[in-house]
C-alpha positions in Angstrom: 17.1 -3.5 4.6 15.6 -5.9 2.1 16.2 -9.6 1.7 16.1 -11.2 -1.7 13.8 -14.1 -1.9 13.2 -16.6 -4.8 9.6 -17.7 -5.1 7.7 -19.8 -7.6 4.2 -18.6 -8.5 1.6 -19.7 -11.1 2.0 -18.2 -14.6 -1.5 -16.7 -14.2 -0.4 -14.7 -11.2 2.7 -13.6 -13.0 0.6 -12.3 -15.8 -1.6 -10.4 -13.4 1.4 -8.8 -11.6 2.9 -7.9 -15.0 -0.4 -6.2 -16.0 -0.2 -4.1 -12.8 3.4 -3.1 -13.5 2.6 -2.1 -17.1 -0.3 -0.1 -15.9 2.1 1.8 -13.6 0.4 0.6 -10.4 3.8 -0.7 -9.2 7.3 0.1 -10.5 8.4 -3.5 -10.6 7.2 -7.1 -10.0 9.2 -7.2 -6.8 7.3 -4.2 -5.4 4.0 -5.5 -6.4 4.6 -8.9 -4.8 6.0 -7.1 -1.7 2.8 -5.0 -1.4 0.6 -8.1 -1.8 2.5 -10.0 0.9 2.4 -7.0 3.3 -1.4 -6.5 2.8 -2.0 -10.2 3.3 0.0 -10.1 6.6 -2.0 -7.1 7.8 -5.3 -8.9 7.0 -4.1 -12.0 9.0 -3.3 -9.7 12.0 -6.6 -8.0 11.8 -8.5 -11.2 11.6 -6.6 -12.6 14.6 -7.5 -9.5 16.6 -11.2 -9.7 15.6 -11.3 -13.4 16.5 -9.8 -12.6 20.0 -12.3 -9.8 20.5 -15.2 -12.0 19.9 -14.1 -14.1 22.9 -14.4 -11.0 25.3 -17.5 -10.5 27.5 -18.3 -6.8 27.2 -20.0 -6.7 30.7 -17.0 -8.3 32.2 -14.6 -5.9 30.5 -16.7 -2.9 31.8 -16.6 -4.4 35.3 -12.9 -4.8 35.2 -12.4 -1.2 33.9 -14.7 0.2 36.6 -13.0 -1.8 39.3 -9.7 -0.3 38.4 -11.1 3.2 38.4 -13.3 3.0 41.6 -10.7 3.7 44.3 -8.2 5.6 42.3 -10.5 8.1 40.5 -10.6 10.4 43.5 -6.8 10.6 43.6 -6.4 11.6 40.0 -5.5 15.3 39.5 -8.2 17.5 37.8 -7.9 18.2 34.1 
């Protein structure tokens, strides 16, 4: 399901979108703009994940993982 949204964008951006449509990169302005918004949202999510990962302490993460495996590893069935 798609929602129709009215947006105002600069003339320069409209011309660039139109060039992409004329070059058959996208079938319509709507699909070109939808693809641009989707890509931008993906980049924002990746950047937020990368920023969160920087805050992790690798040695602490290893210690936590090994702590969880220590007692239970012998109870695991063989592969």
